[in-house]
C-alpha positions in Angstrom: -2.2 -4.7 -6.2 -1.2 -7.3 -3.6 1.6 -6.8 -1.2 2.9 -7.2 2.3 3.1 -4.3 4.8 6.7 -3.6 5.9 6.1 -0.6 8.1 3.7 2.2 8.9 6.1 5.1 9.6 3.4 7.8 9.8 -0.4 7.8 10.3 -0.9 8.6 6.6 1.9 6.4 5.1 2.6 2.7 4.7 5.6 1.0 3.1 4.8 -2.2 1.2 6.7 -4.8 -0.8 4.3 -5.7 -3.7 3.7 -8.1 -6.5 3.9 -6.8 -10.2 1.2 -4.4 -11.1 0.5 -4.8 -14.9 -2.0 -1.9 -15.0 0.6 0.6 -13.8 3.5 -1.0 -15.7 5.3 -1.8 -12.4 7.4 -4.8 -11.7 7.4 -6.4 -8.3 9.1 -4.1 -5.8 10.8 -4.6 -2.4 9.7 -1.3 -1.0 7.1 1.3 -2.1 5.8 4.2 0.0 2.0 4.7 -0.4 0.3 7.7 1.1 -3.4 7.6 2.2 -5.8 9.1 4.6 -5.1 8.1 8.1 -8.7 7.1 8.7 -8.6 4.7 5.8 -5.5 3.1 7.1 -6.8 3.1 10.7 -9.8 1.1 9.7 -7.6 -1.8 8.6 -4.9 -1.2 11.2 -2.1 -2.6 8.9 0.8 -4.2 10.7 4.2 -5.4 9.4 3.8 -8.8 7.8 0.1 -8.4 7.0 -0.8 -9.4 3.4 -3.0 -6.7 1.8 -4.9 -5.9 -1.4 -4.5 -2.3 -2.3 -6.1 0.0 -4.9 -3.8 2.9 -5.7 -3.5 5.8 -8.1 -0.3 7.6 -9.2 -0.8 11.4 -8.4 1.8 14.1 -8.7 4.8 11.8 -8.4 3.5 9.8 -5.5 1.3 6.7 -5.1 -2.0 7.5 -3.3 -4.1 4.8 -1.6 -7.7 4.5 -2.6 -8.6 1.2 -0.9 -7.0 -1.3 1.4 -8.1 -4.7 2.8 -6.3 -7.5 4.6 -6.2 -10.8 2.8 -5.4 -14.3 4.2 
């Protein structure tokens, strides 16, 4: 999934607006909260406005971050 960081309200949480995700049957969304390990997020240091590529997995009613990288 590709998206734009909106905010990082907690060390283990980012909120993104993202493009459509065909594999998960999701349309483009304005805001989606994605939880992930703080160390994984710290390595990229996502900031509002950053374009990112994310790998996520739906788990127990939430979306869990598996991988994140900044894209130009």
